[in-house]
C-alpha positions as CSV (number, residue, x, y, z in Angstrom):
1,M,4.0,-190.0,-49.3
2,T,7.2,-191.2,-51.3
3,I,9.4,-194.1,-50.2
4,A,13.0,-193.3,-49.9
5,I,15.2,-196.0,-52.1
6,E,18.0,-196.9,-50.1
7,A,19.8,-200.5,-50.7
8,P,19.4,-203.0,-47.9
9,A,22.3,-204.2,-45.8
10,G,23.9,-207.0,-48.0
11,A,22.9,-205.6,-51.6
12,M,26.1,-205.0,-53.0
13,I,27.1,-208.5,-51.9
14,A,23.8,-209.9,-53.8
15,G,24.6,-207.9,-56.7
16,E,28.0,-208.8,-56.6
17,Q,27.4,-212.4,-56.9
18,A,25.3,-212.2,-59.9
19,Q,27.8,-210.5,-61.7
20,S,30.0,-213.2,-60.9
21,R,28.0,-215.9,-63.4
22,R,28.6,-216.1,-66.5
23,S,26.5,-214.9,-69.6
24,P,22.6,-214.7,-67.4
25,L,19.7,-214.7,-70.2
26,I,17.8,-213.1,-67.3
27,A,20.0,-210.4,-65.4
28,V,18.0,-208.7,-63.1
29,K,20.0,-205.9,-60.6
30,D,18.5,-204.0,-57.7
31,V,15.4,-203.6,-59.3
32,V,12.9,-201.7,-57.0
33,K,9.1,-201.1,-57.8
34,V,6.8,-199.1,-56.4
35,Y,3.0,-198.5,-56.4
36,P,1.0,-195.5,-55.7
37,T,-2.8,-195.7,-54.3
38,V,-5.4,-194.0,-54.4
39,A,-5.3,-192.1,-50.9
40,G,-1.7,-190.9,-51.7
41,D,0.7,-193.4,-50.7
42,A,3.3,-195.7,-51.8
43,V,3.3,-199.4,-51.6
44,L,7.4,-200.3,-51.6
45,A,6.3,-204.0,-53.6
46,L,10.0,-205.2,-54.6
47,D,13.2,-203.9,-52.4
48,H,16.4,-204.4,-54.2
49,V,15.8,-207.6,-55.8
50,N,19.0,-209.5,-57.9
51,L,18.4,-212.7,-59.9
52,D,20.2,-214.4,-63.0
53,I,18.9,-217.0,-64.5
54,E,20.6,-219.3,-67.1
55,S,19.4,-220.3,-70.3
56,G,17.5,-223.4,-70.2
57,E,16.8,-223.2,-66.4
58,F,13.6,-223.9,-64.3
59,V,13.2,-221.7,-61.6
60,C,10.5,-221.4,-59.2
61,L,9.3,-218.3,-57.0
62,V,7.5,-219.4,-54.0
63,G,6.7,-216.4,-51.0
64,P,3.6,-215.6,-49.1
65,S,0.5,-214.0,-51.0
66,G,1.4,-210.0,-51.3
67,C,5.1,-210.3,-51.5
68,G,6.0,-209.3,-55.1
69,K,6.1,-212.6,-57.5
70,T,3.9,-211.1,-59.8
71,T,5.2,-207.9,-59.9
72,L,8.2,-209.4,-60.8
73,L,6.7,-211.8,-63.8
74,R,5.2,-208.4,-64.9
75,L,8.8,-206.8,-65.5
76,L,10.7,-209.8,-67.0
77,A,7.1,-209.9,-69.3
78,G,7.9,-206.4,-70.2
79,L,4.0,-205.8,-68.5
80,D,5.6,-203.1,-66.4
81,T,8.9,-200.6,-65.4
82,S,10.8,-200.8,-62.1
83,D,11.2,-197.6,-60.4
84,A,14.6,-198.4,-60.0
85,G,17.2,-201.6,-61.1
86,T,17.6,-203.0,-64.5
87,S,16.1,-205.8,-66.0
88,S,17.6,-207.9,-69.2
89,L,16.9,-210.5,-71.1
90,A,20.1,-211.4,-73.5
91,G,21.4,-208.6,-72.7
92,K,18.8,-206.3,-73.6
93,A,17.0,-204.3,-71.9
94,L,13.0,-205.6,-71.0
95,N,11.3,-202.4,-72.2
96,G,8.0,-203.6,-73.1
97,P,5.9,-207.0,-74.5
98,S,8.8,-208.8,-76.3
99,P,8.0,-212.4,-78.8
100,E,11.5,-213.7,-77.0
101,V,8.8,-213.7,-73.9
102,G,6.0,-216.1,-73.5
103,V,3.6,-215.8,-70.7
104,V,1.5,-218.5,-69.3
105,F,-1.7,-217.4,-66.7
106,Q,-3.3,-218.6,-64.1
107,Q,-6.7,-219.6,-66.1
108,A,-6.2,-220.6,-69.6
109,N,-8.0,-217.9,-71.2
110,L,-8.5,-219.6,-74.2
111,L,-11.2,-217.7,-77.0
112,P,-14.2,-220.5,-76.9
113,W,-15.0,-219.4,-80.9
114,F,-11.9,-220.1,-81.7
115,T,-10.3,-224.4,-82.0
116,V,-7.3,-225.5,-80.1
117,M,-5.3,-224.5,-83.4
118,Q,-6.6,-221.1,-83.8
119,N,-6.2,-220.6,-80.2
120,V,-2.8,-221.5,-80.5
121,L,-2.1,-219.7,-83.7
122,L,-3.5,-216.2,-83.0
123,P,-0.7,-214.9,-80.6
124,L,1.0,-215.6,-84.5
125,S,-1.8,-213.8,-86.4
126,V,-1.5,-210.5,-84.0
127,G,2.5,-210.5,-84.5
128,G,2.0,-210.6,-88.7
129,A,4.0,-214.4,-89.3
130,R,3.5,-216.6,-91.9
131,K,1.7,-219.6,-91.6
132,S,3.3,-221.3,-93.5
133,E,4.1,-225.5,-93.8
134,Q,6.8,-225.6,-91.7
135,L,5.6,-223.3,-88.5
136,I,1.7,-225.4,-88.9
137,T,4.7,-228.3,-88.5
138,Q,6.0,-227.1,-85.7
139,I,3.2,-226.3,-83.9
140,Q,1.7,-229.6,-84.5
141,A,5.3,-231.0,-83.1
142,L,4.4,-228.8,-79.9
143,L,0.9,-230.2,-79.7
144,R,2.3,-233.6,-79.9
145,V,4.6,-233.0,-76.9
146,A,1.9,-231.3,-75.3
147,G,-0.4,-234.9,-75.4
148,L,-3.0,-232.5,-77.8
149,E,-2.4,-234.4,-80.9
150,G,-5.9,-235.3,-82.9
151,F,-7.2,-232.2,-80.7
152,E,-6.3,-229.4,-82.8
153,N,-9.7,-228.8,-84.5
154,K,-11.8,-229.1,-80.7
155,Y,-13.1,-226.1,-78.7
156,P,-12.2,-225.0,-75.4
157,Y,-15.5,-226.4,-73.8
158,E,-14.8,-229.7,-75.4
159,L,-11.3,-229.9,-73.5
160,S,-10.8,-230.9,-69.3
161,G,-9.2,-228.2,-67.6
162,G,-5.6,-229.3,-67.3
163,M,-6.1,-229.9,-71.6
164,Q,-7.3,-226.4,-72.0
165,Q,-3.8,-225.5,-69.7
166,R,-1.7,-227.0,-71.8
167,A,-3.3,-225.7,-74.9
168,S,-2.4,-222.4,-73.5
169,I,1.2,-223.3,-72.6
170,V,1.7,-224.9,-76.4
171,R,0.5,-221.1,-77.5
172,A,2.7,-219.6,-75.3
173,L,5.8,-221.6,-77.0
174,A,3.9,-221.1,-80.5
175,R,6.8,-218.2,-81.6
176,D,9.3,-220.2,-80.0
177,P,10.3,-217.8,-76.9
178,K,13.6,-217.8,-75.3
179,L,11.7,-217.3,-72.1
180,L,8.3,-218.7,-70.8
181,L,6.6,-217.1,-67.5
182,M,4.4,-219.0,-65.8
183,D,2.2,-217.4,-62.9
184,E,0.6,-220.2,-60.8
185,P,-0.4,-222.4,-63.8
186,F,-2.1,-225.1,-62.1
187,G,-3.6,-223.4,-58.9
188,A,-7.3,-223.9,-60.0
189,L,-7.2,-227.7,-60.9
190,D,-8.0,-230.3,-58.3
191,A,-5.0,-232.0,-56.9
192,L,-4.8,-234.7,-58.9
193,T,-4.9,-233.1,-62.2
194,R,-2.7,-230.5,-60.6
195,E,0.2,-233.2,-60.1
196,R,-0.6,-234.5,-63.6
197,M,0.1,-231.3,-65.1
198,N,3.5,-231.0,-63.4
199,A,4.8,-234.1,-64.8
200,E,3.4,-232.8,-68.6
201,L,5.6,-229.5,-68.1
202,Q,8.6,-231.4,-66.9
203,R,8.1,-233.5,-70.0
204,I,7.4,-230.3,-72.5
205,W,10.1,-228.1,-71.1
206,M,12.5,-231.1,-71.1
207,A,11.8,-231.7,-74.9
208,S,11.7,-228.1,-75.5
209,G,14.2,-227.0,-73.8
210,K,13.0,-223.4,-72.7
211,T,14.1,-221.6,-69.7
212,V,10.7,-221.5,-67.4
213,V,10.2,-219.2,-64.3
214,L,7.2,-220.2,-62.5
215,I,5.3,-219.0,-59.8
216,T,3.7,-221.4,-57.1
217,H,2.5,-221.8,-53.6
218,S,2.7,-224.9,-53.5
219,I,6.5,-226.0,-51.8
220,E,5.7,-229.7,-53.2
221,E,5.8,-228.5,-57.2
222,A,8.3,-226.0,-56.8
223,I,10.6,-228.9,-55.6
224,F,9.3,-231.4,-58.3
225,L,9.7,-228.8,-60.8
226,G,11.8,-226.3,-60.4
227,D,16.3,-226.4,-60.6
228,R,16.2,-224.0,-58.4
229,I,13.8,-222.3,-55.8
230,V,13.8,-218.4,-55.3
231,V,12.0,-218.1,-51.8
232,M,11.1,-214.1,-51.3
233,S,9.8,-212.5,-48.3
234,P,7.1,-210.9,-47.6
235,R,6.2,-207.4,-49.1
236,P,8.4,-205.4,-49.6
237,G,9.7,-208.3,-51.8
238,R,12.9,-209.2,-51.1
239,I,15.0,-212.5,-52.1
240,V,15.8,-214.0,-49.0
241,R,17.6,-217.4,-50.4
242,E,18.1,-219.4,-53.4
243,L,18.0,-223.3,-53.0
244,K,19.6,-225.9,-55.5
245,V,17.0,-228.9,-55.9
246,D,19.8,-231.5,-56.7
247,L,17.5,-234.3,-57.7
248,P,17.6,-236.3,-61.0
249,R,15.2,-236.2,-63.7
250,P,13.2,-237.5,-64.9
251,R,11.0,-237.0,-61.4
252,V,8.7,-238.9,-60.6
253,S,6.0,-237.8,-57.9
254,T,6.0,-241.0,-56.0
255,E,9.6,-241.8,-55.9
256,M,10.4,-238.5,-54.1
257,L,7.8,-239.1,-51.0
258,G,10.9,-239.5,-48.4
259,N,13.7,-239.1,-50.6
260,P,16.0,-237.1,-47.8
261,V,16.6,-234.4,-50.0
262,H,13.1,-233.6,-50.9
263,T,12.3,-233.8,-47.2
264,A,15.0,-231.6,-46.2
265,L,14.1,-228.9,-49.4
266,A,10.7,-229.0,-47.7
267,R,11.5,-228.4,-44.1
268,E,14.2,-225.2,-45.1
269,I,11.3,-223.6,-47.3
270,R,8.5,-224.1,-45.1
271,M,10.8,-222.5,-41.7
272,L,11.9,-219.7,-44.7
273,L,8.2,-219.4,-45.1
274,E,7.1,-219.1,-41.6
């Protein structure tokens, strides 16, 4: 069984709006992704997705489970290929993994027999980068920003869950990528730790100036972290709305409660998801 790939109504308008923006760091144009099943059927995961992301922007993807958020992230990471459309980073097609892209997964995935510093340096070792004094100094600066100074020689089992995830963020930033992709990085943490990690991530992002795309099921997390929130439909995944978060930074969670902008955004996102 095959699925005919046809542009939905309004796809051309979305494409024209995307083209009107100036020099986006990421350009996703009319991307379609179809997955075959063992039974021989085909599942349409993404249906003509158009999305531009500017350099230094923090974009949050929200949507129901199975809507294609992780599929889109995998395409941006170069871990998968689309069946139609194009995805590019700084004007270059995303064909395979790139040192310009760092990825943080739901689990920290630190090697238990490596120290924090060894785990952070691992991607550089695999990539053949020289461990110069300048590089070590840069990594130490990242660890300091992430609140891990003094823990360089600790092993993962000696760290809390939040600290392990911060170490994984530093590892993703070690190559100085243009783009940082995050797939529900705090989903397994308790509510209080997750709130602290959101504040830490905001601080790291503001210090690094990186472009970040984060998947989350938490509306509160999306509003707290995002410059823009992209809401996706149930499968097949389409972008149904892009919402600008017009709140000053740095944001403090306790100060956002009751803010009319926060309240209006949360209400609109819930309505879109329902």
